[in-house]
C-alpha positions in Angstrom: -139.1 -42.6 16.0 -136.6 -43.0 12.8 -133.2 -44.0 12.6 -132.9 -42.3 9.3 -135.0 -40.1 7.8 -134.3 -37.4 4.7 -137.1 -34.4 5.1 -138.7 -32.1 2.7 -135.0 -33.0 0.8 -134.7 -30.8 -2.7 -132.1 -30.7 -5.8 -132.0 -29.2 -8.7 -129.0 -29.0 -11.5 -129.8 -25.9 -13.4 -133.8 -25.9 -13.8 -134.1 -29.8 -13.9 -135.4 -30.6 -10.5 -133.9 -34.1 -9.4 -136.4 -34.0 -5.9 -138.7 -31.8 -5.0 -139.6 -32.1 -1.4 -138.8 -35.8 -0.4 -139.0 -37.9 2.5 -137.2 -40.9 3.4 -137.7 -42.6 6.8 -135.8 -46.2 8.0 -136.2 -47.4 11.7 -133.6 -49.5 13.2 -134.2 -53.1 12.2 -135.7 -52.1 8.8 -134.6 -53.4 5.1 -135.4 -51.4 2.2 -135.5 -51.0 -1.2 -135.3 -48.3 -3.3 -137.1 -48.9 -6.9 -137.9 -47.0 -9.9 -137.1 -46.3 -13.3 -134.4 -44.2 -15.0 -134.1 -40.7 -13.6 -136.4 -40.4 -10.9 -133.6 -39.8 -7.9 -132.6 -43.2 -6.9 -129.1 -42.7 -6.6 -129.5 -38.8 -5.7 -131.0 -39.5 -2.5 -129.1 -42.4 -1.3 -125.9 -39.7 -2.4 -127.6 -37.4 -0.5 -128.1 -39.7 3.0 -124.7 -41.1 2.8 -123.1 -37.2 2.2 -121.7 -37.3 -1.0 -123.8 -35.1 -2.1 -125.5 -31.7 -0.7 -129.4 -31.3 -1.0 -130.7 -27.7 -1.8 -133.5 -27.4 0.7 -134.1 -29.9 3.5 -132.4 -32.2 6.4 -130.9 -35.4 7.2 -131.8 -36.6 10.6 -130.0 -40.0 11.5 -130.2 -40.6 15.5 -132.5 -37.8 16.1 -129.1 -35.6 15.0 -129.3 -33.5 12.1 -126.0 -35.0 10.1 -126.6 -32.7 6.7 -123.4 -30.5 6.8 -121.4 -33.6 8.0 -118.8 -35.8 5.3 -119.2 -39.0 4.7 -115.9 -39.7 6.5 -117.8 -38.5 9.8 -121.1 -40.4 9.2 -121.9 -44.0 10.6 
């Protein structure tokens, strides 16, 4: 079971698609590095996970609870 996951997330600014059906899974105790060239959505993904940016579609699941609507200060 995943501790944190981003499921089918999409984010666009106008016609520019930043994330298209992105999935991210993290299990308890894992360490992850997110790498890629400029403009691939790394920061957008992290901002959605942290609650600083809202995805147009998809879910942010933490400990089996959808936290997509929770503001950053209420997320663990």
